[in-house]
mmCIF file as Biopython writes it, N, C-alpha, C and O atoms, coordinates in Angstrom:
data_model
#
loop_
_atom_site.group_PDB
_atom_site.id
_atom_site.type_symbol
_atom_site.label_atom_id
_atom_site.label_alt_id
_atom_site.label_comp_id
_atom_site.label_asym_id
_atom_site.label_entity_id
_atom_site.label_seq_id
_atom_site.pdbx_PDB_ins_code
_atom_site.Cartn_x
_atom_site.Cartn_y
_atom_site.Cartn_z
_atom_site.occupancy
_atom_site.B_iso_or_equiv
_atom_site.auth_seq_id
_atom_site.auth_asym_id
_atom_site.pdbx_PDB_model_num
ATOM 1   N N  . MET A ? 1  ? -230.610 7.823  -110.215 1.0 0.0 1  A 1 
ATOM 2   C CA . MET A ? 1  ? -230.768 7.952  -108.760 1.0 0.0 1  A 1 
ATOM 3   C C  . MET A ? 1  ? -231.333 9.357  -108.491 1.0 0.0 1  A 1 
ATOM 4   O O  . MET A ? 1  ? -230.750 10.361 -108.900 1.0 0.0 1  A 1 
ATOM 5   N N  . ALA A ? 2  ? -232.444 9.404  -107.816 1.0 0.0 2  A 1 
ATOM 6   C CA . ALA A ? 2  ? -233.047 10.700 -107.404 1.0 0.0 2  A 1 
ATOM 7   C C  . ALA A ? 2  ? -232.400 11.218 -106.117 1.0 0.0 2  A 1 
ATOM 8   O O  . ALA A ? 2  ? -232.118 10.453 -105.194 1.0 0.0 2  A 1 
ATOM 9   N N  . VAL A ? 3  ? -232.183 12.472 -106.079 1.0 0.0 3  A 1 
ATOM 10  C CA . VAL A ? 3  ? -231.577 13.097 -104.940 1.0 0.0 3  A 1 
ATOM 11  C C  . VAL A ? 3  ? -232.617 14.002 -104.252 1.0 0.0 3  A 1 
ATOM 12  O O  . VAL A ? 3  ? -233.223 14.843 -104.915 1.0 0.0 3  A 1 
ATOM 13  N N  . ASP A ? 4  ? -232.824 13.851 -102.992 1.0 0.0 4  A 1 
ATOM 14  C CA . ASP A ? 4  ? -233.730 14.641 -102.233 1.0 0.0 4  A 1 
ATOM 15  C C  . ASP A ? 4  ? -233.035 15.954 -101.916 1.0 0.0 4  A 1 
ATOM 16  O O  . ASP A ? 4  ? -232.099 15.975 -101.117 1.0 0.0 4  A 1 
ATOM 17  N N  . VAL A ? 5  ? -233.471 17.048 -102.522 1.0 0.0 5  A 1 
ATOM 18  C CA . VAL A ? 5  ? -232.789 18.345 -102.309 1.0 0.0 5  A 1 
ATOM 19  C C  . VAL A ? 5  ? -233.335 19.078 -101.116 1.0 0.0 5  A 1 
ATOM 20  O O  . VAL A ? 5  ? -232.903 20.202 -100.860 1.0 0.0 5  A 1 
ATOM 21  N N  . GLY A ? 6  ? -234.251 18.519 -100.377 1.0 0.0 6  A 1 
ATOM 22  C CA . GLY A ? 6  ? -234.755 19.178 -99.222  1.0 0.0 6  A 1 
ATOM 23  C C  . GLY A ? 6  ? -235.621 20.317 -99.577  1.0 0.0 6  A 1 
ATOM 24  O O  . GLY A ? 6  ? -236.279 20.277 -100.617 1.0 0.0 6  A 1 
ATOM 25  N N  . ASN A ? 7  ? -235.667 21.361 -98.757  1.0 0.0 7  A 1 
ATOM 26  C CA . ASN A ? 7  ? -236.502 22.474 -99.002  1.0 0.0 7  A 1 
ATOM 27  C C  . ASN A ? 7  ? -235.651 23.605 -99.682  1.0 0.0 7  A 1 
ATOM 28  O O  . ASN A ? 7  ? -234.972 24.385 -99.014  1.0 0.0 7  A 1 
ATOM 29  N N  . PHE A ? 8  ? -235.728 23.647 -101.039 1.0 0.0 8  A 1 
ATOM 30  C CA . PHE A ? 8  ? -234.906 24.629 -101.774 1.0 0.0 8  A 1 
ATOM 31  C C  . PHE A ? 8  ? -235.255 26.027 -101.373 1.0 0.0 8  A 1 
ATOM 32  O O  . PHE A ? 8  ? -234.368 26.880 -101.320 1.0 0.0 8  A 1 
ATOM 33  N N  . SER A ? 9  ? -236.506 26.310 -101.085 1.0 0.0 9  A 1 
ATOM 34  C CA . SER A ? 9  ? -236.890 27.725 -100.765 1.0 0.0 9  A 1 
ATOM 35  C C  . SER A ? 9  ? -236.182 28.283 -99.575  1.0 0.0 9  A 1 
ATOM 36  O O  . SER A ? 9  ? -236.099 29.503 -99.435  1.0 0.0 9  A 1 
ATOM 37  N N  . ASP A ? 10 ? -235.639 27.406 -98.666  1.0 0.0 10 A 1 
ATOM 38  C CA . ASP A ? 10 ? -234.928 27.888 -97.456  1.0 0.0 10 A 1 
ATOM 39  C C  . ASP A ? 10 ? -233.425 28.046 -97.699  1.0 0.0 10 A 1 
ATOM 40  O O  . ASP A ? 10 ? -232.699 28.590 -96.867  1.0 0.0 10 A 1 
ATOM 41  N N  . SER A ? 11 ? -232.975 27.554 -98.864  1.0 0.0 11 A 1 
ATOM 42  C CA . SER A ? 11 ? -231.501 27.674 -99.164  1.0 0.0 11 A 1 
ATOM 43  C C  . SER A ? 11 ? -231.184 29.121 -99.575  1.0 0.0 11 A 1 
ATOM 44  O O  . SER A ? 11 ? -232.053 29.956 -99.823  1.0 0.0 11 A 1 
ATOM 45  N N  . TYR A ? 12 ? -229.870 29.338 -99.622  1.0 0.0 12 A 1 
ATOM 46  C CA . TYR A ? 12 ? -229.379 30.666 -100.087 1.0 0.0 12 A 1 
ATOM 47  C C  . TYR A ? 12 ? -229.890 31.018 -101.485 1.0 0.0 12 A 1 
ATOM 48  O O  . TYR A ? 12 ? -230.336 32.140 -101.725 1.0 0.0 12 A 1 
ATOM 49  N N  . LEU A ? 13 ? -229.823 30.073 -102.382 1.0 0.0 13 A 1 
ATOM 50  C CA . LEU A ? 13 ? -230.258 30.338 -103.731 1.0 0.0 13 A 1 
ATOM 51  C C  . LEU A ? 13 ? -231.786 30.429 -103.833 1.0 0.0 13 A 1 
ATOM 52  O O  . LEU A ? 13 ? -232.323 31.167 -104.659 1.0 0.0 13 A 1 
ATOM 53  N N  . GLY A ? 14 ? -232.449 29.693 -103.009 1.0 0.0 14 A 1 
ATOM 54  C CA . GLY A ? 14 ? -233.920 29.738 -102.984 1.0 0.0 14 A 1 
ATOM 55  C C  . GLY A ? 14 ? -234.405 31.142 -102.528 1.0 0.0 14 A 1 
ATOM 56  O O  . GLY A ? 14 ? -235.318 31.723 -103.115 1.0 0.0 14 A 1 
ATOM 57  N N  . LYS A ? 15 ? -233.766 31.654 -101.473 1.0 0.0 15 A 1 
ATOM 58  C CA . LYS A ? 15 ? -234.092 33.053 -101.030 1.0 0.0 15 A 1 
ATOM 59  C C  . LYS A ? 15 ? -233.713 34.090 -102.002 1.0 0.0 15 A 1 
ATOM 60  O O  . LYS A ? 15 ? -234.414 35.092 -102.136 1.0 0.0 15 A 1 
ATOM 61  N N  . LEU A ? 16 ? -232.592 33.895 -102.717 1.0 0.0 16 A 1 
ATOM 62  C CA . LEU A ? 16 ? -232.210 34.840 -103.736 1.0 0.0 16 A 1 
ATOM 63  C C  . LEU A ? 16 ? -233.182 34.791 -104.891 1.0 0.0 16 A 1 
ATOM 64  O O  . LEU A ? 16 ? -233.506 35.835 -105.457 1.0 0.0 16 A 1 
ATOM 65  N N  . ARG A ? 17 ? -233.656 33.627 -105.258 1.0 0.0 17 A 1 
ATOM 66  C CA . ARG A ? 17 ? -234.630 33.481 -106.341 1.0 0.0 17 A 1 
ATOM 67  C C  . ARG A ? 17 ? -235.969 34.176 -106.012 1.0 0.0 17 A 1 
ATOM 68  O O  . ARG A ? 17 ? -236.628 34.722 -106.896 1.0 0.0 17 A 1 
ATOM 69  N N  . LYS A ? 18 ? -236.353 34.142 -104.732 1.0 0.0 18 A 1 
ATOM 70  C CA . LYS A ? 18 ? -237.570 34.855 -104.306 1.0 0.0 18 A 1 
ATOM 71  C C  . LYS A ? 18 ? -237.468 36.372 -104.607 1.0 0.0 18 A 1 
ATOM 72  O O  . LYS A ? 18 ? -238.458 37.021 -104.942 1.0 0.0 18 A 1 
ATOM 73  N N  . LYS A ? 19 ? -236.236 36.909 -104.474 1.0 0.0 19 A 1 
ATOM 74  C CA . LYS A ? 19 ? -236.027 38.343 -104.658 1.0 0.0 19 A 1 
ATOM 75  C C  . LYS A ? 19 ? -235.910 38.728 -106.142 1.0 0.0 19 A 1 
ATOM 76  O O  . LYS A ? 19 ? -236.447 39.747 -106.575 1.0 0.0 19 A 1 
ATOM 77  N N  . ILE A ? 20 ? -235.186 37.879 -106.923 1.0 0.0 20 A 1 
ATOM 78  C CA . ILE A ? 20 ? -234.900 38.268 -108.321 1.0 0.0 20 A 1 
ATOM 79  C C  . ILE A ? 20 ? -235.794 37.542 -109.315 1.0 0.0 20 A 1 
ATOM 80  O O  . ILE A ? 20 ? -235.800 37.917 -110.487 1.0 0.0 20 A 1 
ATOM 81  N N  . GLY A ? 21 ? -236.535 36.544 -108.923 1.0 0.0 21 A 1 
ATOM 82  C CA . GLY A ? 21 ? -237.361 35.833 -109.882 1.0 0.0 21 A 1 
ATOM 83  C C  . GLY A ? 21 ? -236.564 34.905 -110.765 1.0 0.0 21 A 1 
ATOM 84  O O  . GLY A ? 21 ? -235.654 34.215 -110.305 1.0 0.0 21 A 1 
ATOM 85  N N  . HIS A ? 22 ? -236.925 34.894 -112.084 1.0 0.0 22 A 1 
ATOM 86  C CA . HIS A ? 22 ? -236.244 33.995 -113.020 1.0 0.0 22 A 1 
ATOM 87  C C  . HIS A ? 22 ? -235.192 34.682 -113.884 1.0 0.0 22 A 1 
ATOM 88  O O  . HIS A ? 22 ? -234.747 34.129 -114.890 1.0 0.0 22 A 1 
ATOM 89  N N  . ASP A ? 23 ? -234.793 35.902 -113.482 1.0 0.0 23 A 1 
ATOM 90  C CA . ASP A ? 23 ? -233.701 36.570 -114.207 1.0 0.0 23 A 1 
ATOM 91  C C  . ASP A ? 23 ? -232.457 35.758 -114.138 1.0 0.0 23 A 1 
ATOM 92  O O  . ASP A ? 23 ? -232.282 34.919 -113.254 1.0 0.0 23 A 1 
ATOM 93  N N  . LEU A ? 24 ? -231.557 36.025 -115.117 1.0 0.0 24 A 1 
ATOM 94  C CA . LEU A ? 24 ? -230.263 35.300 -115.208 1.0 0.0 24 A 1 
ATOM 95  C C  . LEU A ? 24 ? -229.495 35.581 -113.953 1.0 0.0 24 A 1 
ATOM 96  O O  . LEU A ? 24 ? -229.434 36.727 -113.509 1.0 0.0 24 A 1 
ATOM 97  N N  . LEU A ? 25 ? -228.892 34.544 -113.355 1.0 0.0 25 A 1 
ATOM 98  C CA . LEU A ? 25 ? -228.148 34.645 -112.152 1.0 0.0 25 A 1 
ATOM 99  C C  . LEU A ? 25 ? -226.780 33.998 -112.334 1.0 0.0 25 A 1 
ATOM 100 O O  . LEU A ? 25 ? -226.718 32.794 -112.579 1.0 0.0 25 A 1 
ATOM 101 N N  . HIS A ? 26 ? -225.720 34.718 -112.228 1.0 0.0 26 A 1 
ATOM 102 C CA . HIS A ? 26 ? -224.348 34.214 -112.302 1.0 0.0 26 A 1 
ATOM 103 C C  . HIS A ? 26 ? -223.878 33.889 -110.900 1.0 0.0 26 A 1 
ATOM 104 O O  . HIS A ? 26 ? -223.814 34.761 -110.033 1.0 0.0 26 A 1 
ATOM 105 N N  . VAL A ? 27 ? -223.555 32.644 -110.689 1.0 0.0 27 A 1 
ATOM 106 C CA . VAL A ? 27 ? -223.100 32.177 -109.356 1.0 0.0 27 A 1 
ATOM 107 C C  . VAL A ? 27 ? -221.681 31.591 -109.523 1.0 0.0 27 A 1 
ATOM 108 O O  . VAL A ? 27 ? -221.545 30.506 -110.088 1.0 0.0 27 A 1 
ATOM 109 N N  . PRO A ? 28 ? -220.647 32.259 -109.061 1.0 0.0 28 A 1 
ATOM 110 C CA . PRO A ? 28 ? -219.328 31.694 -109.187 1.0 0.0 28 A 1 
ATOM 111 C C  . PRO A ? 28 ? -219.132 30.457 -108.317 1.0 0.0 28 A 1 
ATOM 112 O O  . PRO A ? 28 ? -219.720 30.369 -107.239 1.0 0.0 28 A 1 
ATOM 113 N N  . GLY A ? 29 ? -218.368 29.558 -108.732 1.0 0.0 29 A 1 
ATOM 114 C CA . GLY A ? 29 ? -218.149 28.359 -107.980 1.0 0.0 29 A 1 
ATOM 115 C C  . GLY A ? 29 ? -216.825 27.670 -108.445 1.0 0.0 29 A 1 
ATOM 116 O O  . GLY A ? 29 ? -216.219 28.052 -109.446 1.0 0.0 29 A 1 
ATOM 117 N N  . SER A ? 30 ? -216.428 26.670 -107.689 1.0 0.0 30 A 1 
ATOM 118 C CA . SER A ? 30 ? -215.227 25.961 -108.078 1.0 0.0 30 A 1 
ATOM 119 C C  . SER A ? 30 ? -215.381 24.513 -107.676 1.0 0.0 30 A 1 
ATOM 120 O O  . SER A ? 30 ? -216.156 24.186 -106.777 1.0 0.0 30 A 1 
ATOM 121 N N  . GLY A ? 31 ? -214.641 23.647 -108.342 1.0 0.0 31 A 1 
ATOM 122 C CA . GLY A ? 31 ? -214.539 22.268 -107.989 1.0 0.0 31 A 1 
ATOM 123 C C  . GLY A ? 31 ? -213.175 21.716 -108.361 1.0 0.0 31 A 1 
ATOM 124 O O  . GLY A ? 31 ? -212.508 22.228 -109.260 1.0 0.0 31 A 1 
ATOM 125 N N  . ILE A ? 32 ? -212.772 20.673 -107.663 1.0 0.0 32 A 1 
ATOM 126 C CA . ILE A ? 32 ? -211.453 20.118 -107.966 1.0 0.0 32 A 1 
ATOM 127 C C  . ILE A ? 32 ? -211.500 18.619 -107.758 1.0 0.0 32 A 1 
ATOM 128 O O  . ILE A ? 32 ? -212.196 18.117 -106.875 1.0 0.0 32 A 1 
ATOM 129 N N  . LEU A ? 33 ? -210.750 17.914 -108.586 1.0 0.0 33 A 1 
ATOM 130 C CA . LEU A ? 33 ? -210.698 16.469 -108.472 1.0 0.0 33 A 1 
ATOM 131 C C  . LEU A ? 33 ? -209.271 16.156 -107.994 1.0 0.0 33 A 1 
ATOM 132 O O  . LEU A ? 33 ? -208.295 16.470 -108.675 1.0 0.0 33 A 1 
ATOM 133 N N  . ILE A ? 34 ? -209.170 15.540 -106.826 1.0 0.0 34 A 1 
ATOM 134 C CA . ILE A ? 34 ? -207.878 15.196 -106.243 1.0 0.0 34 A 1 
ATOM 135 C C  . ILE A ? 34 ? -207.681 13.700 -106.233 1.0 0.0 34 A 1 
ATOM 136 O O  . ILE A ? 34 ? -208.479 12.990 -105.621 1.0 0.0 34 A 1 
ATOM 137 N N  . GLU A ? 35 ? -206.646 13.187 -106.891 1.0 0.0 35 A 1 
ATOM 138 C CA . GLU A ? 35 ? -206.385 11.821 -106.999 1.0 0.0 35 A 1 
ATOM 139 C C  . GLU A ? 35 ? -205.031 11.450 -106.490 1.0 0.0 35 A 1 
ATOM 140 O O  . GLU A ? 35 ? -204.061 12.144 -106.793 1.0 0.0 35 A 1 
ATOM 141 N N  . ASN A ? 36 ? -204.906 10.346 -105.698 1.0 0.0 36 A 1 
ATOM 142 C CA . ASN A ? 36 ? -203.605 9.974  -105.155 1.0 0.0 36 A 1 
ATOM 143 C C  . ASN A ? 36 ? -202.943 8.987  -106.142 1.0 0.0 36 A 1 
ATOM 144 O O  . ASN A ? 36 ? -203.509 8.695  -107.196 1.0 0.0 36 A 1 
ATOM 145 N N  . PHE A ? 37 ? -201.759 8.480  -105.803 1.0 0.0 37 A 1 
ATOM 146 C CA . PHE A ? 37 ? -201.028 7.617  -106.695 1.0 0.0 37 A 1 
ATOM 147 C C  . PHE A ? 37 ? -201.662 6.247  -106.891 1.0 0.0 37 A 1 
ATOM 148 O O  . PHE A ? 37 ? -201.323 5.525  -107.829 1.0 0.0 37 A 1 
ATOM 149 N N  . ASP A ? 38 ? -202.575 5.897  -106.011 1.0 0.0 38 A 1 
ATOM 150 C CA . ASP A ? 38 ? -203.323 4.585  -106.080 1.0 0.0 38 A 1 
ATOM 151 C C  . ASP A ? 38 ? -204.606 4.719  -106.948 1.0 0.0 38 A 1 
ATOM 152 O O  . ASP A ? 38 ? -205.323 3.741  -107.158 1.0 0.0 38 A 1 
ATOM 153 N N  . GLY A ? 39 ? -204.874 5.933  -107.439 1.0 0.0 39 A 1 
ATOM 154 C CA . GLY A ? 39 ? -206.058 6.199  -108.226 1.0 0.0 39 A 1 
ATOM 155 C C  . GLY A ? 39 ? -207.274 6.457  -107.388 1.0 0.0 39 A 1 
ATOM 156 O O  . GLY A ? 39 ? -208.379 6.505  -107.929 1.0 0.0 39 A 1 
ATOM 157 N N  . LYS A ? 40 ? -207.130 6.629  -106.078 1.0 0.0 40 A 1 
ATOM 158 C CA . LYS A ? 40 ? -208.281 6.970  -105.206 1.0 0.0 40 A 1 
ATOM 159 C C  . LYS A ? 40 ? -208.540 8.452  -105.321 1.0 0.0 40 A 1 
ATOM 160 O O  . LYS A ? 40 ? -207.600 9.236  -105.452 1.0 0.0 40 A 1 
ATOM 161 N N  . ILE A ? 41 ? -209.827 8.861  -105.274 1.0 0.0 41 A 1 
ATOM 162 C CA . ILE A ? 41 ? -210.126 10.282 -105.347 1.0 0.0 41 A 1 
ATOM 163 C C  . ILE A ? 41 ? -210.748 10.697 -104.020 1.0 0.0 41 A 1 
ATOM 164 O O  . ILE A ? 41 ? -211.375 9.916  -103.304 1.0 0.0 41 A 1 
ATOM 165 N N  . LEU A ? 42 ? -210.529 11.999 -103.740 1.0 0.0 42 A 1 
ATOM 166 C CA . LEU A ? 42 ? -211.061 12.600 -102.495 1.0 0.0 42 A 1 
ATOM 167 C C  . LEU A ? 42 ? -212.503 13.103 -102.776 1.0 0.0 42 A 1 
ATOM 168 O O  . LEU A ? 42 ? -212.754 13.820 -103.745 1.0 0.0 42 A 1 
ATOM 169 N N  . LEU A ? 43 ? -213.403 12.708 -101.919 1.0 0.0 43 A 1 
ATOM 170 C CA . LEU A ? 43 ? -214.778 13.142 -101.989 1.0 0.0 43 A 1 
ATOM 171 C C  . LEU A ? 43 ? -215.192 13.782 -100.642 1.0 0.0 43 A 1 
ATOM 172 O O  . LEU A ? 43 ? -214.609 13.473 -99.603  1.0 0.0 43 A 1 
ATOM 173 N N  . GLN A ? 44 ? -216.168 14.644 -100.671 1.0 0.0 44 A 1 
ATOM 174 C CA . GLN A ? 44 ? -216.706 15.181 -99.402  1.0 0.0 44 A 1 
ATOM 175 C C  . GLN A ? 44 ? -218.199 14.965 -99.398  1.0 0.0 44 A 1 
ATOM 176 O O  . GLN A ? 44 ? -218.843 14.997 -100.447 1.0 0.0 44 A 1 
ATOM 177 N N  . LYS A ? 45 ? -218.758 14.743 -98.204  1.0 0.0 45 A 1 
ATOM 178 C CA . LYS A ? 45 ? -220.177 14.532 -98.061  1.0 0.0 45 A 1 
ATOM 179 C C  . LYS A ? 45 ? -220.841 15.932 -97.929  1.0 0.0 45 A 1 
ATOM 180 O O  . LYS A ? 45 ? -220.543 16.681 -96.998  1.0 0.0 45 A 1 
ATOM 181 N N  . ARG A ? 46 ? -221.702 16.250 -98.836  1.0 0.0 46 A 1 
ATOM 182 C CA . ARG A ? 46 ? -222.425 17.543 -98.807  1.0 0.0 46 A 1 
ATOM 183 C C  . ARG A ? 46 ? -223.349 17.602 -97.644  1.0 0.0 46 A 1 
ATOM 184 O O  . ARG A ? 46 ? -224.129 16.676 -97.422  1.0 0.0 46 A 1 
ATOM 185 N N  . SER A ? 47 ? -223.283 18.706 -96.863  1.0 0.0 47 A 1 
ATOM 186 C CA . SER A ? 47 ? -224.140 18.853 -95.700  1.0 0.0 47 A 1 
ATOM 187 C C  . SER A ? 47 ? -225.586 19.250 -96.132  1.0 0.0 47 A 1 
ATOM 188 O O  . SER A ? 47 ? -226.537 19.028 -95.383  1.0 0.0 47 A 1 
ATOM 189 N N  . ASP A ? 48 ? -225.738 19.836 -97.343  1.0 0.0 48 A 1 
ATOM 190 C CA . ASP A ? 48 ? -227.082 20.204 -97.719  1.0 0.0 48 A 1 
ATOM 191 C C  . ASP A ? 48 ? -227.890 19.056 -98.331  1.0 0.0 48 A 1 
ATOM 192 O O  . ASP A ? 48 ? -229.099 18.963 -98.122  1.0 0.0 48 A 1 
ATOM 193 N N  . LEU A ? 49 ? -227.211 18.177 -99.094  1.0 0.0 49 A 1 
ATOM 194 C CA . LEU A ? 49 ? -227.958 17.090 -99.785  1.0 0.0 49 A 1 
ATOM 195 C C  . LEU A ? 49 ? -227.625 15.716 -99.186  1.0 0.0 49 A 1 
ATOM 196 O O  . LEU A ? 49 ? -228.338 14.742 -99.430  1.0 0.0 49 A 1 
ATOM 197 N N  . GLY A ? 50 ? -226.555 15.641 -98.414  1.0 0.0 50 A 1 
ATOM 198 C CA . GLY A ? 50 ? -226.186 14.344 -97.823  1.0 0.0 50 A 1 
ATOM 199 C C  . GLY A ? 50 ? -225.584 13.379 -98.815  1.0 0.0 50 A 1 
ATOM 200 O O  . GLY A ? 50 ? -225.572 12.176 -98.554  1.0 0.0 50 A 1 
ATOM 201 N N  . ILE A ? 51 ? -225.072 13.861 -99.963  1.0 0.0 51 A 1 
ATOM 202 C CA . ILE A ? 51 ? -224.476 12.969 -100.939 1.0 0.0 51 A 1 
ATOM 203 C C  . ILE A ? 51 ? -222.982 13.256 -101.071 1.0 0.0 51 A 1 
ATOM 204 O O  . ILE A ? 51 ? -222.510 14.324 -100.680 1.0 0.0 51 A 1 
ATOM 205 N N  . TRP A ? 52 ? -222.256 12.309 -101.618 1.0 0.0 52 A 1 
ATOM 206 C CA . TRP A ? 52 ? -220.834 12.445 -101.807 1.0 0.0 52 A 1 
ATOM 207 C C  . TRP A ? 52 ? -220.603 13.222 -103.102 1.0 0.0 52 A 1 
ATOM 208 O O  . TRP A ? 52 ? -221.287 12.983 -104.097 1.0 0.0 52 A 1 
ATOM 209 N N  . ASP A ? 53 ? -219.617 14.174 -103.098 1.0 0.0 53 A 1 
ATOM 210 C CA . ASP A ? 53 ? -219.360 15.058 -104.223 1.0 0.0 53 A 1 
ATOM 211 C C  . ASP A ? 53 ? -217.880 15.447 -104.177 1.0 0.0 53 A 1 
ATOM 212 O O  . ASP A ? 53 ? -217.169 15.200 -103.203 1.0 0.0 53 A 1 
ATOM 213 N N  . MET A ? 54 ? -217.450 16.080 -105.299 1.0 0.0 54 A 1 
ATOM 214 C CA . MET A ? 54 ? -216.121 16.612 -105.309 1.0 0.0 54 A 1 
ATOM 215 C C  . MET A ? 54 ? -215.987 17.796 -104.379 1.0 0.0 54 A 1 
ATOM 216 O O  . MET A ? 54 ? -216.967 18.502 -104.143 1.0 0.0 54 A 1 
ATOM 217 N N  . PRO A ? 55 ? -214.792 18.034 -103.842 1.0 0.0 55 A 1 
ATOM 218 C CA . PRO A ? 55 ? -214.605 19.249 -103.034 1.0 0.0 55 A 1 
ATOM 219 C C  . PRO A ? 55 ? -214.801 20.507 -103.912 1.0 0.0 55 A 1 
ATOM 220 O O  . PRO A ? 55 ? -214.348 20.545 -105.056 1.0 0.0 55 A 1 
ATOM 221 N N  . GLY A ? 56 ? -215.427 21.453 -103.405 1.0 0.0 56 A 1 
ATOM 222 C CA . GLY A ? 56 ? -215.663 22.701 -104.171 1.0 0.0 56 A 1 
ATOM 223 C C  . GLY A ? 56 ? -216.486 23.663 -103.341 1.0 0.0 56 A 1 
ATOM 224 O O  . GLY A ? 56 ? -216.667 23.471 -102.139 1.0 0.0 56 A 1 
ATOM 225 N N  . GLY A ? 57 ? -216.964 24.659 -103.971 1.0 0.0 57 A 1 
ATOM 226 C CA . GLY A ? 57 ? -217.810 25.606 -103.203 1.0 0.0 57 A 1 
ATOM 227 C C  . GLY A ? 57 ? -218.227 26.804 -104.068 1.0 0.0 57 A 1 
ATOM 228 O O  . GLY A ? 57 ? -217.775 27.005 -105.196 1.0 0.0 57 A 1 
ATOM 229 N N  . SER A ? 58 ? -219.099 27.560 -103.467 1.0 0.0 58 A 1 
ATOM 230 C CA . SER A ? 58 ? -219.622 28.752 -104.005 1.0 0.0 58 A 1 
ATOM 231 C C  . SER A ? 58 ? -220.029 29.635 -102.822 1.0 0.0 58 A 1 
ATOM 232 O O  . SER A ? 58 ? -220.255 29.162 -101.708 1.0 0.0 58 A 1 
ATOM 233 N N  . PRO A ? 59 ? -220.113 30.929 -103.108 1.0 0.0 59 A 1 
ATOM 234 C CA . PRO A ? 59 ? -220.456 31.856 -101.955 1.0 0.0 59 A 1 
ATOM 235 C C  . PRO A ? 59 ? -221.795 31.605 -101.363 1.0 0.0 59 A 1 
ATOM 236 O O  . PRO A ? 59 ? -222.191 32.291 -100.420 1.0 0.0 59 A 1 
#
């Protein structure tokens, strides 16, 4: 399945890449999988890509 990532150059990382080029970039982030007793998992719809994903984040 292909995901339309929109205009990457306007994103936070896209703007950062314009400044630093292809140098190594460490971006901290986190993710968590939450499951209830019925085996259902919690997902959130990403506002940037419009897809369902695990709750998480990065600065």
